[in-house]
C-alpha positions in Angstrom: -2.1 15.7 28.7 -5.7 16.9 29.2 -6.5 19.7 27.4 -10.5 19.8 27.9 -9.5 23.0 29.3 -9.3 25.0 26.2 -12.7 24.3 25.0 -14.7 27.1 26.0 -18.2 28.5 25.8 -18.7 31.5 24.3 -19.0 33.8 27.2 -16.0 32.3 29.0 -14.0 32.9 26.1 -14.9 36.6 26.0 -13.5 37.2 29.4 -10.4 35.2 28.9 -9.6 37.1 25.6 -10.1 40.2 27.4 -7.6 39.4 29.4 -5.1 38.6 26.7 -6.0 41.9 24.7 -5.1 43.7 27.9 -1.6 42.3 27.7 -1.6 43.7 24.1 -1.7 40.2 22.6 -3.0 39.2 18.8 -6.1 37.1 18.4 -6.5 35.1 15.9 -9.7 33.3 14.9 -9.9 30.6 12.4 -13.0 28.0 11.5 -14.0 25.1 10.3 -15.9 21.7 10.8 -12.5 19.9 11.2 -14.2 16.5 10.9 -11.6 13.8 10.7 -8.7 15.9 11.5 -6.4 15.4 8.3 -2.5 16.9 7.8 -4.4 20.2 5.8 -6.3 21.0 9.0 -2.8 20.7 11.0 -0.9 23.0 8.9 -4.0 25.6 8.6 -3.9 25.8 12.1 0.0 26.2 12.4 -0.2 28.8 10.1 -3.0 30.5 11.6 -0.6 30.7 14.3 2.2 33.1 12.3 -0.8 35.5 12.3 -0.9 36.2 16.1 -0.3 35.5 19.4 -3.4 33.7 20.5 -5.5 31.4 18.4 -9.0 30.7 18.7 -10.7 27.7 16.7 -14.2 27.9 15.9 -15.5 24.3 15.4 -19.0 23.9 13.4 -21.6 22.1 16.0 -22.9 18.9 14.3 -26.4 20.6 13.2 -24.3 23.1 10.5 -22.0 20.4 9.9 -25.0 18.4 8.6 -26.5 21.2 6.9 -22.9 22.6 5.1 -21.7 18.8 3.9 -24.7 16.9 4.2 -26.5 13.6 5.3 -24.0 11.1 7.1 -21.8 14.0 8.1 -20.3 15.1 10.5 -18.2 11.5 11.4 -17.4 12.4 14.4 -19.3 14.5 17.4 -18.7 18.0 17.9 -17.8 17.4 21.5 -14.7 14.8 19.5 -13.9 17.2 17.0 -13.4 20.0 19.5 -11.4 17.6 21.4 -8.9 17.0 18.7 -8.5 20.4 17.8 -7.9 21.3 21.4 -4.7 18.7 21.5 -3.2 20.7 19.0 -0.1 22.7 20.3 -1.1 25.5 17.8 -4.5 25.9 19.2 -4.8 27.8 22.5 -8.7 28.0 22.8 -11.5 26.3 21.0 -15.5 27.4 20.5 -18.2 25.0 18.9 -20.6 27.2 17.2 -24.3 26.5 15.7 -24.6 29.2 13.5 -24.8 28.5 9.3 -21.3 31.1 9.0 -19.0 32.8 11.8 -20.5 36.2 11.5 -21.8 35.9 15.0 -18.2 34.3 16.3 -16.3 37.3 14.6 -19.2 39.6 16.2 -18.7 38.6 19.8 -15.3 37.5 19.9 -13.4 40.9 18.0 -10.3 39.0 16.9 -7.7 41.0 15.6 -7.1 38.5 12.4 -9.6 36.0 11.0 -8.1 33.3 9.1 -9.3 30.8 6.6 -7.4 28.2 4.5 -6.4 28.2 1.1 -9.9 27.3 -0.1 -10.5 31.0 -0.6 -8.6 34.2 -1.2 -9.2 37.4 0.6 -11.7 38.5 -2.1 -14.0 35.1 -1.5 -14.1 34.8 1.9 -17.6 34.8 2.7 -17.5 37.0 5.7 -14.9 39.5 4.2 -17.0 42.6 4.7 -18.3 42.1 7.6 -15.3 41.1 9.0 -13.8 44.7 7.3 -16.4 46.5 9.0 -15.4 45.3 12.9 -11.7 46.3 11.8 -10.9 42.3 11.6 -7.7 41.8 9.0 -8.6 38.4 7.2 -5.6 36.8 6.3 -5.6 33.3 3.9 -3.2 30.4 5.8 -1.9 27.2 5.4 -0.8 24.6 2.4 -2.9 24.4 -0.6 -5.9 22.7 -0.6 -5.4 19.2 -2.0 -7.1 17.0 0.6 -10.0 17.1 2.2 -12.2 15.1 4.8 -14.7 14.2 1.8 -11.9 12.6 -0.5 -10.9 10.9 2.4 -13.8 9.1 3.6 -14.2 8.5 -0.4 -11.0 6.6 -0.3 -11.8 4.6 2.8 -15.2 3.7 1.0 -13.2 2.6 -2.0 -10.8 0.2 0.1 -13.3 -1.3 2.4 -15.2 -2.1 -1.0 -12.2 -3.8 -2.6 
């Protein structure tokens, strides 16, 4: 099944979300690097679905992943990461963003809910005050953060050196 139609540029997505809003649907924005998609990512996105009717996943562009995660990252290109996330049934739309944080997406897309993973608390979400100023509720979703792409990469390297 082709899910490329789920990947949109910000201006197209704004228009699409306006029609969802007109129908009274609640919009949830999630975001992440999603480099080497793993079970924790899937559970996070599934849990975000429980917060509303439409789930938008913001995928960090390659340049921002490198800035956040360091040299050698991302492993997968932004196009590949967006395609993987778009292939999940829990995600309605994907947008790639290159800013250092998600505030621009919050401002432009105006979701009802901003869902973050369990590596945060409502008090530690970096953009919580910005979201609150826009009337966006912050929700912590997903399973406990006991897996990461960094750990997965380390295990692969360890096994390849064995």
